[in-house]
N, C-alpha and C positions, 0 to 999 in steps of 0.2 A: 480829167473831164468829162462830163455829163452832156451829150450832145441830145438834141432834140431831132428825134427820128421824122422823116419825110412823111410818114402816115400821120403822125400826131399834126402835123403843120396842114394835113389834107382835113384831117378830122374838125381841127379849129375853125379852118375856112369854111367847111360846110355848117358847122354850129353856128357863126356869124351871119353865114348866107339866110339861114333859117330865121334868124333873132332880127334882123335886118334885112329884108330883102330890096333887092333894087326895085325903085319907084317905076325907072322907065325901061328894063331890061338892059341897062347899058352902064349906069352910073353906080359904082361901088361903094358900099359901106367904106369909111375909113379904116376899120380893123380888117375888113375883107383885102382892101387894097395893101395894106401895110404887110398881111401873112401872104398875099400873092406874089409880092414882090419877092421876099426870101423863097418864097416857094420856085419861081421862076429861075432865080439864081442857082437852087439846089438843083433844078432838072438841068439846066445848062452846063452847071459844071459836074455834074453826076456824083453829087454827093447825097449820101444816104441821110446824113444826120448836119444839123446846123449847131454850131458853138452858142450855148445859152448865152455867153458872155461879150461875146460881140455881135449878138441879133438886135437890129434896130430897136431903139425904146418902144416905138408905136407897136411893132410886130410881137415884142415881148409880151407887153401888158395885154395885147389883145388873146395871146397863145396862153397866159397866166389866168385870164379871165375864162377861157375856154376849159382850162385845167380845174379850177375851182367847181365845174359843173360835173367832173367825173368822181367815181368813188375814189375815197382817198386810200384805202387801205384793201386789199384782196385777201385779208382775213374772215375766215369763215367760223371762228371762234373753236377750233379743232387743231391745236398747237403741238405736232409731235416734237418741235424742237426743245418741248419743256421735258420731253422724256428722253433727251439725249441726241435725237436727230440732227444732222448736221443740215438736213433739208426740211422743212415742214410738209407733212403727206397732204395737211389741208389746203394751204395757199401756193406752196411752191418757193417760197423764199428762204433763203439761207438763214442760217443762225443769226449772224451778224447783220442783214438786214432786217430781220425781226426786231432785233436789240435796239437798232440805230433809226428806225424807221420815221420816229419824230423829229429826227436832226437832219435828214436827207433834203436835201433841194428836189423840187417839182419836178425836175429834170431826171434826176436821180430815179425819184420813184416809178417815173413812168419808162426808163430804161428797164426797172425791174418788173413793172408790169408786160412790156413787150416781151421779155425773156420767158415769164411763166407762161403767158399765152400762146407763144409759139409752141412750148413744150406740150401744152396741155395735158399734162401728166398729174396736175395737183387735184387733189380730190374735189375743188372747187370747180372743176371742169366736167366733172362726170358724176361720181357717186353721189356727192353732195351740191349738186348744181342748184338745186332750189334754195340753198342757204344763201348763195351766191346771187340771187335773183334770177337766175336760169331756168332750163329745164335739164335732165340728164339726156336726152337726145341735142342738146346744144353742142355745136362744134364750135372753136375759136373761131372768129371771124377772118382773122390772118392765115389760118390753117385752111379755110374753106377756099381761100382765094387761091391756092396752090403754093403757097409759100411751104418751103420744108420745114417740118416739125422740128 
């Protein structure tokens, strides 16, 4: 089962808060409210991930809309799995993840993104960061916030 990590729920909430700000500082957009309810339960029960299959439909739809605004693939067009590596030096995905990427569900893709971002070892995060739209000096956000790499 691929779970949706709490940091993705937070990112989706912030996406919708920017897209549909509160007109009065109190009222929440329906998407924000749906995601906030899931987030509150995750915090209350100290769950790091929400089950994508049991998530309420309005929250899942809001999350999927946020997901569509994110880059689909971590590929930077330097694939070492084609040279026999088990893990791509360019993007950090495993051979199976590279091969099955188009068949993976959004939550599975986000789990892969989280793993490679936490690791920060792929060339997309350092040597070839400019290909990924960043700079060589960029540090993955989750690592910069003090989570273990």
